[in-house]
C-alpha distance (Angstrom), angle and dihedral (degrees) to the residues before:
residue distance angle dihedral
M1 . . .
Y2 3.80 . .
D3 3.77 124.4 .
T4 3.81 89.4 -138.3
I5 3.79 133.9 7.1
I6 3.80 113.8 -160.1
I7 3.79 118.7 -157.5
G8 3.80 111.3 -146.9
A9 3.81 132.1 26.0
G10 3.78 96.2 -133.9
M11 3.78 123.2 123.4
S12 3.82 94.6 -77.8
G13 3.80 94.6 47.3
L14 3.79 93.5 48.2
A15 3.81 91.7 47.3
A16 3.81 92.4 49.5
G17 3.79 89.8 48.7
I18 3.80 92.7 52.7
R19 3.77 92.3 47.7
L20 3.81 92.9 51.4
A21 3.80 94.7 42.4
H22 3.80 88.3 55.8
F23 3.81 86.2 65.8
D24 3.79 93.9 49.4
Q25 3.78 95.8 -104.5
R26 3.77 117.3 155.0
V27 3.80 100.6 -118.8
C28 3.79 132.2 179.7
I29 3.81 123.8 -170.2
L30 3.81 114.7 -157.2
E31 3.81 120.5 -158.6
R32 3.80 125.0 -178.4
H33 3.81 93.9 -161.1
Y34 3.81 125.1 76.6
T35 3.79 91.3 -117.5
I36 3.79 139.3 37.9
G37 3.80 132.6 -111.5
G38 3.80 105.1 62.9
L39 3.80 108.1 -146.5
N40 3.80 89.8 -4.1
S41 3.77 96.0 60.2
F42 3.80 136.2 111.8
Y43 3.77 142.3 -138.1
R44 3.80 138.1 -164.4
M45 3.80 125.9 -126.2
N46 3.81 132.6 164.0
G47 3.79 90.4 -2.5
R48 3.81 94.0 -54.9
D49 3.79 132.0 108.6
Y50 3.80 117.0 -131.3
D51 3.80 125.8 -166.3
V52 3.80 112.1 -139.0
G53 3.79 101.4 -156.3
L54 3.78 110.4 1.2
H55 3.79 116.4 109.1
A56 3.78 93.0 144.2
M57 3.75 142.6 -28.0
T58 3.78 107.9 -110.3
N59 3.83 124.4 -154.5
F60 3.80 92.0 53.4
S61 3.80 118.8 -176.8
R62 3.78 126.1 176.5
K63 3.76 125.1 -110.0
G64 3.80 111.5 -76.3
S65 3.79 95.4 23.9
K66 3.81 113.9 137.7
R67 3.80 95.8 -166.2
G68 3.78 135.2 76.2
P69 3.81 136.0 38.3
L70 3.81 95.1 -69.0
A71 3.80 92.7 55.9
K72 3.81 89.7 45.6
L73 3.79 94.9 52.9
L74 3.80 92.7 47.1
R75 3.81 90.1 54.3
Q76 3.78 94.3 45.1
L77 3.81 94.5 47.9
R78 3.83 93.0 38.0
L79 3.77 91.9 -125.2
R80 3.79 128.0 144.5
W81 3.79 124.1 -119.2
D82 3.81 87.2 -121.0
D83 3.82 90.4 60.6
F84 3.81 87.7 76.3
Q85 3.85 96.4 38.3
L86 3.79 92.4 -156.1
A87 3.79 122.1 -163.3
E88 3.81 116.7 -161.5
Q89 3.78 124.0 -119.7
L90 3.81 119.1 -99.9
G91 3.79 89.9 -136.1
S92 3.80 139.9 -64.2
E93 3.79 136.0 -138.7
I94 3.80 143.7 -153.7
R95 3.81 113.1 -145.7
F96 3.79 125.9 -168.3
P97 3.83 125.5 161.7
G98 3.79 108.5 -61.6
V99 3.81 98.4 -3.5
S100 3.79 140.2 61.5
L101 3.80 134.7 -174.0
Q102 3.79 123.0 -154.7
F103 3.79 122.5 -152.0
G104 3.78 137.2 172.3
N105 3.78 142.0 161.1
D106 3.80 91.4 -55.8
A107 3.80 107.2 77.2
E108 3.78 91.0 -153.3
L109 3.82 91.3 70.2
L110 3.80 93.5 66.7
R111 3.81 91.2 45.7
S112 3.81 91.1 52.0
E113 3.82 90.3 48.9
I114 3.79 90.6 52.6
A115 3.80 89.7 47.9
E116 3.81 89.5 54.2
H117 3.81 100.0 43.5
F118 3.83 100.9 27.4
P119 3.83 104.5 24.3
S120 3.80 94.6 165.0
Q121 3.81 90.9 57.7
V122 3.81 101.1 56.3
D123 3.80 96.1 94.3
G124 3.78 90.9 49.1
Y125 3.78 90.8 48.3
D126 3.80 90.2 52.2
R127 3.82 90.0 51.5
L128 3.78 90.0 50.7
V129 3.82 92.9 51.1
G130 3.79 91.0 46.9
S131 3.80 91.9 51.6
L132 3.78 95.2 55.2
L133 3.80 101.3 40.7
G134 3.80 92.4 85.3
Y135 3.78 96.1 40.7
D136 3.82 115.3 133.0
D137 3.80 109.1 -134.6
L138 3.80 93.1 -154.4
D139 3.79 99.5 43.8
G140 3.79 100.7 107.0
D141 3.80 89.6 169.1
D142 3.80 92.1 65.3
P143 3.83 103.4 117.0
N144 3.80 90.1 -138.7
F145 3.80 95.6 55.2
L146 3.80 96.8 88.8
R147 3.79 96.3 33.6
S148 3.77 118.5 119.3
S149 3.79 111.0 -92.2
R150 3.79 89.5 -146.0
E151 3.79 89.1 55.8
V152 3.81 94.0 48.8
L153 3.81 92.3 44.7
S154 3.80 91.9 51.2
E155 3.81 88.6 58.5
C156 3.81 89.6 61.4
I157 3.82 104.4 26.3
S158 3.78 123.0 46.2
E159 3.82 97.5 -174.2
P160 3.85 108.2 89.5
L161 3.81 93.2 -159.4
L162 3.80 92.3 58.2
V163 3.80 89.9 49.6
E164 3.81 90.0 54.4
M165 3.79 93.1 46.3
L166 3.80 93.6 50.6
L167 3.79 91.8 48.7
C168 3.81 95.3 49.0
P169 3.86 101.7 77.4
L170 3.80 92.9 35.8
M171 3.79 93.5 54.5
W172 3.79 92.1 43.6
Y173 3.79 91.5 52.8
G174 3.78 101.7 40.7
N175 3.79 122.1 -3.5
A176 3.79 124.9 112.3
R177 3.82 95.2 177.2
Q178 3.79 119.7 91.4
N179 3.83 119.9 -120.6
D180 3.81 96.1 -10.2
M181 3.78 138.9 42.2
D182 3.80 134.1 -137.1
F183 3.79 107.1 -109.0
G184 3.80 90.6 -128.8
Q185 3.79 90.2 57.8
F186 3.80 89.6 44.5
C187 3.82 90.2 56.7
I188 3.80 92.1 49.9
M189 3.80 93.1 49.3
F190 3.82 95.4 40.7
R191 3.78 90.6 58.7
A192 3.80 92.4 41.6
C193 3.82 95.5 52.1
Y194 3.80 108.7 23.6
L195 3.81 106.0 27.4
E196 3.82 99.5 34.5
G197 3.79 105.9 19.6
F198 3.81 143.3 -167.1
A199 3.79 136.4 -43.1
R200 3.80 138.6 158.7
P201 3.81 138.2 -161.9
F202 3.80 112.9 -115.8
K203 3.82 89.8 -122.2
G204 3.78 93.1 45.9
V205 3.76 128.3 -134.9
R206 3.82 91.9 -25.5
L207 3.80 90.9 76.0
I208 3.80 93.3 53.4
L209 3.80 93.3 46.7
K210 3.80 92.4 46.1
N211 3.78 92.1 54.3
L212 3.81 93.7 45.5
V213 3.81 93.0 50.4
R214 3.81 92.5 44.2
K215 3.79 90.3 51.8
F216 3.80 93.3 46.9
R217 3.78 95.6 48.5
G218 3.79 91.7 42.1
L219 3.79 88.1 60.2
G220 3.79 91.7 52.6
G221 3.80 98.8 -97.6
E222 3.81 120.3 152.0
L223 3.82 120.5 -131.0
K224 3.80 118.6 -170.8
L225 3.82 117.8 -170.0
R226 3.82 122.8 -164.0
S227 3.80 85.7 27.9
G228 3.78 105.8 121.8
V229 3.80 120.0 -179.6
S230 3.78 112.2 -123.6
R231 3.79 96.5 176.9
I232 3.81 142.0 12.1
H233 3.79 107.7 -143.6
V234 3.81 114.3 -136.1
E235 3.80 128.0 -164.6
D236 3.82 126.2 174.8
G237 3.80 94.0 -14.9
R238 3.79 95.6 -48.3
A239 3.78 133.9 101.2
V240 3.79 104.5 -122.6
G241 3.79 100.2 176.5
V242 3.78 148.6 -44.4
V243 3.78 137.5 -93.7
L244 3.79 115.0 -141.6
D245 3.79 126.0 -141.0
D246 3.80 89.9 -100.0
G247 3.81 92.6 52.1
T248 3.80 97.4 -101.5
E249 3.81 112.4 145.6
L250 3.80 123.0 -146.3
Q251 3.79 127.5 -176.1
A252 3.80 128.7 -146.0
R253 3.78 140.8 169.9
R254 3.79 90.0 -131.1
I255 3.80 139.5 3.3
L256 3.80 128.0 -142.1
S257 3.80 114.2 -165.1
S258 3.79 128.2 -162.7
A259 3.80 91.8 174.0
G260 3.82 94.1 101.2
A261 3.80 130.8 -91.2
I262 3.80 98.6 -91.1
E263 3.79 93.2 38.4
T264 3.82 90.2 51.4
M265 3.79 93.4 48.8
R266 3.80 89.7 51.2
M267 3.81 89.1 59.3
C268 3.82 94.6 54.9
D269 3.78 111.1 100.3
D270 3.81 92.4 -149.9
I271 3.83 91.9 63.9
T272 3.78 120.2 80.2
E273 3.81 100.5 -179.1
V274 3.79 133.6 30.5
E275 3.80 124.4 -158.6
V276 3.78 96.2 -119.4
A277 3.81 89.9 174.7
K278 3.81 87.6 74.2
A279 3.79 92.4 62.5
G280 3.78 118.5 113.1
Q281 3.79 118.7 -96.0
L282 3.79 103.2 -163.4
S283 3.77 117.6 101.9
F284 3.79 134.4 156.8
I285 3.76 144.4 -140.7
E286 3.79 116.8 -148.0
S287 3.79 122.3 -157.3
I288 3.80 114.3 -160.5
S289 3.80 121.6 -163.0
I290 3.81 123.5 -169.5
L291 3.81 111.0 -152.8
D292 3.78 134.2 -158.3
K293 3.81 89.2 -134.1
Q294 3.76 137.2 43.2
P295 3.83 110.2 -94.8
R296 3.80 90.3 -121.0
E297 3.81 89.3 60.3
L298 3.81 86.9 59.7
G299 3.80 93.6 49.2
F300 3.82 99.5 -97.3
E301 3.78 106.2 123.9
R302 3.80 101.0 157.5
T303 3.77 121.5 108.6
I304 3.80 91.9 -150.8
L305 3.79 129.2 5.3
F306 3.80 120.7 -164.8
Y307 3.79 112.7 -164.9
N308 3.79 138.7 -178.5
D309 3.79 124.9 179.4
S310 3.81 99.3 -145.0
P311 3.82 136.7 40.3
R312 3.83 90.6 -103.2
F313 3.80 115.5 69.4
H314 3.82 113.4 -124.2
W315 3.81 110.3 -137.8
Q316 3.79 112.5 157.8
R317 3.76 139.6 90.8
P318 3.81 112.0 -83.2
E319 3.80 104.5 -116.0
D320 3.80 101.0 -173.3
S321 3.80 101.2 38.5
L322 3.78 142.6 38.9
C323 3.81 93.1 -112.6
D324 3.79 142.3 10.2
V325 3.80 110.6 -140.3
R326 3.80 96.3 176.5
T327 3.80 88.8 98.7
G328 3.77 130.4 26.4
V329 3.77 151.0 145.6
V330 3.81 124.4 -111.7
C331 3.78 115.8 -162.5
S332 3.78 130.0 -179.8
P333 3.82 114.8 -168.2
N334 3.81 86.4 -163.5
N335 3.79 92.0 69.0
Y336 3.78 101.2 77.6
S337 3.81 129.3 103.3
Y338 3.78 97.1 -104.8
A339 3.78 119.6 -176.2
P340 3.83 114.8 -90.2
D341 3.81 91.9 -115.5
E342 3.82 89.5 56.8
G343 3.80 96.3 49.5
N344 3.78 111.0 -173.0
L345 3.76 137.0 -49.4
P346 3.82 112.9 -74.3
D347 3.81 93.7 -121.9
G348 3.76 131.5 43.2
I349 3.82 108.7 -116.4
V350 3.79 132.6 -165.8
R351 3.79 119.5 -178.2
I352 3.81 120.2 -168.5
T353 3.79 120.9 -168.6
T354 3.81 123.8 -164.8
L355 3.81 135.0 171.2
A356 3.80 116.8 -90.7
N357 3.80 141.5 -172.6
H358 3.80 110.7 -120.4
D359 3.80 96.3 -162.1
R360 3.79 93.9 52.3
W361 3.79 92.4 49.3
C362 3.80 91.3 49.5
S363 3.80 92.6 50.0
L364 3.82 93.3 61.2
S365 3.78 122.5 103.2
D366 3.80 116.8 -120.3
N367 3.80 92.2 -99.0
Q368 3.81 92.5 46.4
Y369 3.79 90.3 47.3
R370 3.81 93.3 54.6
A371 3.81 91.9 45.9
E372 3.80 93.9 48.0
K373 3.79 92.4 50.2
V374 3.79 88.2 60.8
A375 3.81 93.8 42.7
Q376 3.80 94.7 48.1
H377 3.80 91.6 45.1
D378 3.80 88.9 56.9
A379 3.81 92.3 45.0
A380 3.81 91.9 51.7
I381 3.80 92.2 51.5
E382 3.81 92.5 45.9
S383 3.79 89.1 54.1
A384 3.81 95.3 44.3
V385 3.80 97.0 50.2
R386 3.80 88.7 65.9
F387 3.81 84.5 74.1
M388 3.81 102.7 33.1
P389 3.83 140.3 29.8
D390 3.79 114.1 -65.0
F391 3.81 106.6 -108.0
R392 3.81 99.9 171.2
R393 3.83 96.5 111.8
H394 3.80 89.5 59.5
V395 3.82 99.4 53.6
I396 3.82 112.7 120.1
D397 3.82 100.6 166.6
T398 3.80 138.1 9.0
D399 3.76 143.3 -169.9
V400 3.78 133.9 -177.4
F401 3.76 130.9 -159.4
T402 3.78 120.9 -164.9
P403 3.82 139.0 -170.4
K404 3.81 86.9 -78.6
T405 3.82 88.7 60.0
I406 3.80 91.5 48.1
R407 3.79 91.6 50.4
R408 3.80 90.5 49.8
F409 3.81 91.5 53.9
T410 3.84 98.1 39.1
W411 3.85 106.8 21.4
H412 3.81 88.1 -140.8
D413 3.79 115.9 153.8
N414 3.81 110.8 -102.9
G415 3.80 90.3 9.2
A416 3.80 84.5 -84.0
V417 3.79 105.6 -175.1
Y418 3.81 95.4 -160.0
G419 3.78 97.6 31.0
A420 3.79 125.0 -132.8
P421 3.83 121.7 -5.1
N422 3.81 93.3 -127.0
K423 3.79 109.7 70.4
Q424 3.81 126.0 -157.3
L425 3.78 99.7 -140.0
D426 3.78 96.3 -176.9
G427 3.81 91.4 48.8
T428 3.80 94.6 -130.6
T429 3.79 127.7 140.6
H430 3.81 134.0 -172.1
L431 3.81 88.5 -80.6
E432 3.78 121.5 74.3
N433 3.80 95.1 -134.3
L434 3.81 102.4 34.3
Y435 3.80 114.8 89.9
L436 3.79 138.7 176.3
C437 3.78 128.9 -130.3
G438 3.79 133.4 172.2
T439 3.78 128.5 29.5
D440 3.80 99.6 -1.6
Q441 3.78 92.9 44.7
G442 3.78 85.6 65.2
F443 3.80 112.4 -101.7
V444 3.79 120.8 102.1
G445 3.78 137.5 -174.9
I446 3.78 124.6 48.1
V447 3.80 97.1 -69.8
G448 3.80 92.3 40.3
A449 3.80 92.2 50.7
I450 3.79 92.0 49.1
V451 3.81 91.6 48.4
S452 3.81 89.5 48.9
G453 3.80 91.7 54.9
I454 3.80 91.5 47.6
S455 3.82 93.8 46.2
M456 3.80 95.4 49.2
A457 3.81 92.2 44.5
N458 3.81 90.7 51.3
R459 3.77 94.0 44.7
Y460 3.79 101.2 46.2
C461 3.78 112.5 9.6
L462 3.80 101.9 46.9
Q463 3.79 96.1 50.2
P464 3.82 120.9 102.2
């Protein structure tokens, strides 16, 4: 009998496990995959390590800061700032036809860019920032939470192009809803990206995961890999345990699931039908190029570049094609301010992310799948180099991961990177002792996922 069983060894599940183990709970984390991390995982191929999800950690705060989500999670998990060894971004950019906006870890940079390129909109931008500073991330009863972000933005900013440009990075880094964004989610992501900013450990996501697992196991927590949950057993309105894929049964006083809302409901043996239509639709393909030079040597100095090839931002699943390369994200993990003793990464790396259709990718034969990975990799680069220096002559190795890869790492329906559009902010389900954490609870990104696990553990699993 466990105090808490946690489904999923992603960032939120690991964080929840650490928090509970600190209070001497008997905790078991169950993970179907052979490795930890979920979307924010890694793999090794041809002697190189590849991050699956990590472009950057958002919500950056400098060492010694007592404010913000990063400082909160370090306190709650009793970790040191140095455990993450974060290097700040060099600077990022939003590029639309004819105009670009730079931003970094100093919020004043973006404001000065808006003042230069959209001088009539500065006062409105200041009103917008002022309105979201006091927003409560967990207040689902706030009447503005589910409002359209486009609608709220139009009340402050009269220039449609600026509205689209501000939305672009925030949707790319944390929005499961097509074409628009809940204002509550907009507030979370605005602070995470524009007011706090980006950072990355020199060794990538592996360092973060290593320290989380070490902490969890050091506190006596159990982590079982290749242990997928096939069923959550329900008796008299309570979840009493789980049945694993191999038939093993485990009992628990409560269950915390990071598998996703719909995916969790499908496991419950008191539910006969699940509203699959509510599953998220947005998935990605990521094209990774290994270069023989550092990107800065080729003239690409941005940490992250968000681009869109028309004045209206494209944010929906491509229905008639495998991918939509009209918009994308270019990230170079080389372009961070690493410590002098670390130097830089041994290879130059450019990662390009574009929107993809999960169903179309899954319908391909094995031969078609391999061919389309190459074709879509080339198409993504051809689109991206309209907004950055052309690096194609310097590519020495490549890899591509698709919605099928994302589904394999996360088990989300449709390979949905950010889960279902409708979030359950309080983490509750139809059962009194089954709770959600992670993406479908409402927080995204590495820091957001960790905070979600901590918050739900504190709220439901540490109460008498």
